N, C-alpha and C positions, 0 to 999 in steps of 0.2 A: 504494499500500499504506501502511496506517496502521500507523505504530511508535510504538508505548507503552512505558513503562516505569515503574516506582514509584518514586519520590522522598522522602526524607525535607526536613522545609524547619521553621521556626520560626515563632509566628504571632508578626505583625506588633505584634500588641497585649499578650499577656502572655506572649511565647516559650515558648510549649506546644508540644511536638514533634507535628507534623501529617506524616502518609502523604497524598501526591498523585500521581496518576497525571498523569502528564509525555507530552504527546504531542510527539515529533518530526516529523511527518507526520501529516494526517491527511486522509483518503481517502473523499469522501462520497457516492461512489458505490458506494463495498463496504459504509460504513459510514453508511448515511443520519441513522442519529440523532445524528451527531456534527454535522449542521448547529447543530439545536436549540442543542445546547450551544452552539457558535460563536457562533450569532446573540445569545445570553443570556450570552454573557460568562464562561461557565462552564466553557471550555476551560482547562488547565492551572489548577486551581484548588482548594482543597477548606477544608471550615469545621472551625476550631477545636472540638475538642468540649469546652475548657474556657469558653470564653468568647462562642462564636459566632461570629465573626468571620472574612469570607470572605479566603482568601489566592491570591492569585492569583503563580505561578514565572514572573516576566518572562524568557523565552530567545526566540529564535528557534526557528520551527516553516515549515512546508509546509504549505499548505491548497493541496489538487487534488480537483478535481471533475471526470471523464474526462468523462461527458455533455458536456457545456458546453465542454470542453476549455479550464480556466482552470487554471492554477498562480499560487498567492500565495503570497512568503516575506514571513513577517511577523517582523519586529526590534521588540524593545524600541523605546519610542519616543526614549529617546537616543541610540541610533544613528543617529538623523534627521540628525545631522552627517557621517556617513560613507557618506551615498546614493551618490554616483557610485562609489566604491571596492566597495559591495554590492553594484549593478546591474553596475559592468564584471565582478565574479568571478561571479556567478549567470547574465550572457549566456556565458561561456566555459565555464561548466559545462552550461548546456542544448547548443551547439555539438559539446561534448565527448560529452553524451549521444546528439546527431545522428549524429555519427560513429560511434558503436558500436553503434547502434538501428535497424531497417527504417523509413526517413523515413515512413511512414504512423501511427508510432507518436506521433512527436511533430509533425505536419506540423498546422498550421494554429491551433496553439496561443495562448492570451493568455496571457502570463505578466508579472507585477508587481511589483512591492514596495510593501509599506505599513509605518508604525510604529505600532504598539499595536493591542490587538484592536477599538478603538472604529474607529477606521480600516477594518477587515477588516470589521467590521458594514457600514460606508457603501458599500465594496466590493459585497457581496455585495446590497447592497438594489437599490444602482444597477444592477448586473447584472440580476437580478428584475425592476425598472422596464421596462430595453431587451427582457427575454424574455417578459415578461406582461404589454406597456400596458395603463393605465388604457382602457377604451372611454369 
């Protein structure tokens, strides 16, 4: 499921107030148009109406593709120093979900953690290369 909320932030260049759609989770099977937004680095970002600067909210979110059974937790780059703690927490949550759901719902999923949109984009391109290898 895609979870979105409206949030307000301030432009990093001119301090103008900006309204941004913030995604806590992105399900590209249900909302396929969001994959393009992610690949362009436009997710959780907005353009300042005053100066034209693109501003991105840096916060964790889940990228989910049901078709290829992929879950990628995206954290801000500065959280990379906590990688072991984050992976342990996610693994525990996934195990709890397995216990609460029919096994078929979570079976065969690839789950990983990345730090920053750029790393997410690289991970998605890697999966696409494996899925659609060039001949």
